[in-house]
C-alpha positions in Angstrom: -6.2 -1.2 1.8 -5.8 2.4 0.9 -3.5 4.6 2.9 -2.2 8.1 2.5 1.6 8.3 3.0 2.8 11.7 4.0 6.0 11.0 5.8 8.5 8.1 5.6 7.8 6.8 9.1 4.2 5.9 8.1 5.5 3.3 5.6 6.7 0.9 8.2 3.4 0.1 9.9 1.7 0.0 6.4 4.2 -2.5 5.1 4.0 -4.6 8.3 0.2 -4.7 8.2 0.3 -5.7 4.5 2.8 -8.4 5.2 0.7 -9.8 8.0 -2.5 -9.5 5.8 -1.0 -11.9 3.2 0.1 -14.2 6.0 3.9 -13.9 5.7 6.4 -13.7 8.4 9.4 -11.4 8.1 11.6 -14.5 7.4 9.3 -15.7 4.6 9.0 -12.4 2.9 12.7 -11.7 3.3 13.5 -15.1 1.7 11.2 -14.2 -1.3 13.0 -10.9 -1.8 16.5 -12.2 -1.3 17.0 -10.2 1.9 17.9 -11.2 5.4 15.2 -11.1 8.1 17.1 -8.5 9.9 17.2 -6.2 6.9 13.4 -6.6 6.4 12.9 -5.8 10.1 15.0 -2.7 9.7 12.9 -1.6 6.7 9.7 -1.9 8.7 11.2 -0.2 11.7 13.1 2.5 9.8 11.3 3.0 6.5 13.4 6.1 5.7 16.3 3.6 5.0 14.3 2.1 2.1 15.4 3.0 -1.5 12.6 3.6 -4.0 13.4 0.5 -6.0 13.2 -1.5 -2.7 9.9 0.0 -1.8 8.5 -0.8 -5.2 9.7 -4.4 -5.0 8.3 -4.8 -1.5 4.9 -3.3 -2.7 4.8 -5.8 -5.6 5.5 -8.7 -3.3 2.8 -7.6 -0.9 0.2 -7.0 -3.8 0.4 -3.3 -3.2 0.8 -0.5 -5.7 2.2 3.0 -5.2 0.0 5.8 -6.5 1.2 9.3 -6.8 -1.4 12.0 -7.2 -2.0 15.7 -6.7 -2.6 16.5 -3.1 -6.2 17.6 -2.2 -6.3 21.3 -1.5 -6.4 22.2 2.2 -9.7 23.8 3.3 -9.5 27.5 3.3 -9.7 29.3 6.6 -11.8 32.5 6.5 -10.6 35.4 8.5 -12.6 35.8 11.7 -14.5 39.0 11.8 -14.3 40.8 15.1 -18.1 41.0 15.1 -18.5 37.3 14.7 -20.3 35.9 17.8 -18.7 32.9 19.4 
């Protein structure tokens, strides 16, 4: 799986999909991480509440890695010439 994460809210569905892909319930994963099921649920529903160390631990448990790279440049828009036909 390769996903681009631009905002915190995108992390929840990614983590949930990864958890399901490895066949773990929230309860099972939470137990492995020493968390309550309700805390893991909150992390999936409100990923902005996850600290970086928690995210890295979660990624490791789900066989994921976090890659930080330079963002690809946005395509440049050219000014529209008034004589350009539509």
